[in-house]
GUPAMAR-724972 format. One record per residue (C-alpha): residue number from 0; x, y, z. Coordinates in Angstrom, 2 decimals, decimal comma. Layout:
GUPAMAR-724972
ROLUM  nr    east   north      up
ROLUM NUM       X       Y       Z
...
//
This chain:
GUPAMAR-724972
ROLUM  nr    east   north      up
ROLUM   0   21,16   43,53  -23,95
ROLUM   1   18,52   46,01  -25,69
ROLUM   2   15,93   44,97  -28,08
ROLUM   3   14,07   47,10  -30,08
ROLUM   4    9,55   46,50  -30,14
ROLUM   5    7,68   46,32  -32,57
ROLUM   6    3,79   45,82  -32,11
ROLUM   7    2,00   43,93  -34,14
ROLUM   8   -1,79   42,69  -34,56
ROLUM   9   -1,05   39,42  -33,32
ROLUM  10    1,15   39,53  -30,80
ROLUM  11    4,88   41,32  -30,54
ROLUM  12    7,97   40,93  -32,26
ROLUM  13   11,41   41,59  -29,65
ROLUM  14   14,63   42,10  -31,76
ROLUM  15   17,36   41,52  -30,11
ROLUM  16   20,31   44,37  -30,36
ROLUM  17   23,82   43,85  -31,25
ROLUM  18   26,62   44,56  -28,64
ROLUM  19   27,16   48,30  -28,32
ROLUM  20   23,58   49,25  -30,29
ROLUM  21   21,94   50,81  -27,16
ROLUM  22   19,06   52,64  -29,40
ROLUM  23   16,62   50,28  -28,12
ROLUM  24   15,01   49,37  -24,64
ROLUM  25   16,81   47,27  -22,01
ROLUM  26   15,47   43,61  -22,39
ROLUM  27   14,07   43,12  -18,94
ROLUM  28   11,76   46,52  -19,28
ROLUM  29   10,74   45,28  -22,90
ROLUM  30    9,88   41,68  -21,52
ROLUM  31    8,01   43,54  -18,58
ROLUM  32    6,30   45,83  -21,41
ROLUM  33    5,18   43,02  -22,87
ROLUM  34    3,45   41,43  -19,56
ROLUM  35    1,49   44,79  -19,45
ROLUM  36    0,64   44,75  -22,58
ROLUM  37   -2,82   43,31  -24,65
ROLUM  38   -0,07   41,31  -26,82
ROLUM  39    0,63   38,33  -25,06
ROLUM  40    2,63   36,18  -28,32
ROLUM  41    5,78   36,79  -28,33
ROLUM  42    8,46   36,58  -30,92
ROLUM  43   12,16   37,26  -29,95
ROLUM  44   14,34   37,15  -32,89
ROLUM  45   17,94   37,07  -31,87
ROLUM  46   19,07   37,05  -35,92
ROLUM  47   21,26   40,24  -34,89
ROLUM  48   23,41   38,81  -32,03
ROLUM  49   26,48   37,32  -31,86
ROLUM  50   25,77   35,72  -28,67
ROLUM  51   23,05   35,43  -26,35
ROLUM  52   24,59   35,65  -22,48
ROLUM  53   23,44   33,11  -20,11
ROLUM  54   21,43   35,68  -17,85
ROLUM  55   19,52   36,63  -21,09
ROLUM  56   18,09   33,38  -21,64
ROLUM  57   17,61   32,67  -18,51
ROLUM  58   14,98   36,05  -18,33
ROLUM  59   13,42   34,78  -21,38
ROLUM  60   12,57   31,49  -19,89
ROLUM  61   11,24   33,02  -17,28
ROLUM  62    9,08   34,86  -19,05
ROLUM  63    8,11   32,62  -21,31
ROLUM  64    7,02   30,20  -18,25
ROLUM  65    4,94   33,04  -17,15
ROLUM  66    3,50   33,43  -20,71
ROLUM  67    2,90   29,59  -21,34
ROLUM  68    1,14   29,46  -17,92
ROLUM  69   -1,55   32,26  -19,34
ROLUM  70   -1,97   30,75  -22,36
ROLUM  71    0,32   32,17  -24,62
ROLUM  72    3,87   31,94  -25,58
ROLUM  73    7,36   33,19  -26,29
ROLUM  74    9,09   31,74  -29,00
ROLUM  75   12,90   32,32  -29,70
ROLUM  76   13,84   32,57  -33,26
ROLUM  77   17,49   32,84  -35,22
ROLUM  78   19,45   31,91  -32,27
ROLUM  79   23,52   32,31  -32,09
ROLUM  80   25,24   29,06  -32,79
ROLUM  81   26,08   27,82  -29,75
ROLUM  82   23,88   29,50  -27,38
ROLUM  83   23,05   26,79  -24,13
ROLUM  84   19,30   25,61  -24,98
ROLUM  85   18,88   23,26  -22,22
ROLUM  86   17,40   24,27  -19,26
ROLUM  87   20,32   25,29  -16,36
ROLUM  88   17,80   26,34  -13,91
ROLUM  89   15,43   24,43  -13,24
ROLUM  90   12,48   25,46  -16,05
ROLUM  91   10,39   22,70  -16,33
ROLUM  92    8,72   24,45  -19,51
ROLUM  93   10,45   23,64  -22,78
ROLUM  94   11,04   26,60  -24,17
ROLUM  95   10,00   27,08  -28,10
ROLUM  96   13,09   27,29  -30,69
ROLUM  97   12,66   28,19  -34,05
ROLUM  98   15,45   28,42  -36,65
ROLUM  99   13,77   31,15  -38,36
ROLUM 100   10,38   33,28  -37,81
ROLUM 101    9,14   30,93  -40,85
ROLUM 102   10,35   27,67  -39,46
ROLUM 103    7,48   28,84  -36,20
ROLUM 104    4,75   27,44  -38,30
ROLUM 105    6,29   23,80  -37,44
ROLUM 106    4,76   25,02  -33,81
ROLUM 107    1,73   25,53  -34,94
ROLUM 108    2,50   29,51  -34,11
ROLUM 109    1,60   32,36  -36,42
ROLUM 110    4,53   33,77  -37,44
ROLUM 111    4,59   37,54  -37,43
ROLUM 112    5,53   39,82  -40,48
ROLUM 113    8,75   41,09  -40,96
ROLUM 114    8,32   45,30  -39,97
ROLUM 115    9,48   47,22  -42,74
ROLUM 116   11,94   49,90  -42,38
ROLUM 117   11,03   53,31  -43,54
//
């Protein structure tokens, strides 16, 4: 799974790429970059992927738990239909989910502006 990494003023936005688009950064590398950065609030936009593999969801949950314990968050938006959202790896931290980036405000989390494409 690959992602495009967008630095924002209040965090970062990871946009997952559809299968076959390797122009982005591998998801594990992007998430490791997030943990090394000063930006700890992360939005993951899944709108461009048809499915989110179980391994990718486990990885996102693990990083979400790490961020949560440091007082930050990782919020998943636009999950593909049929994505398994219940923890299947013993995780005890609830994963913030939102139907869209705009719905993130329901969690009291600042929603990032959509990056403009030049």
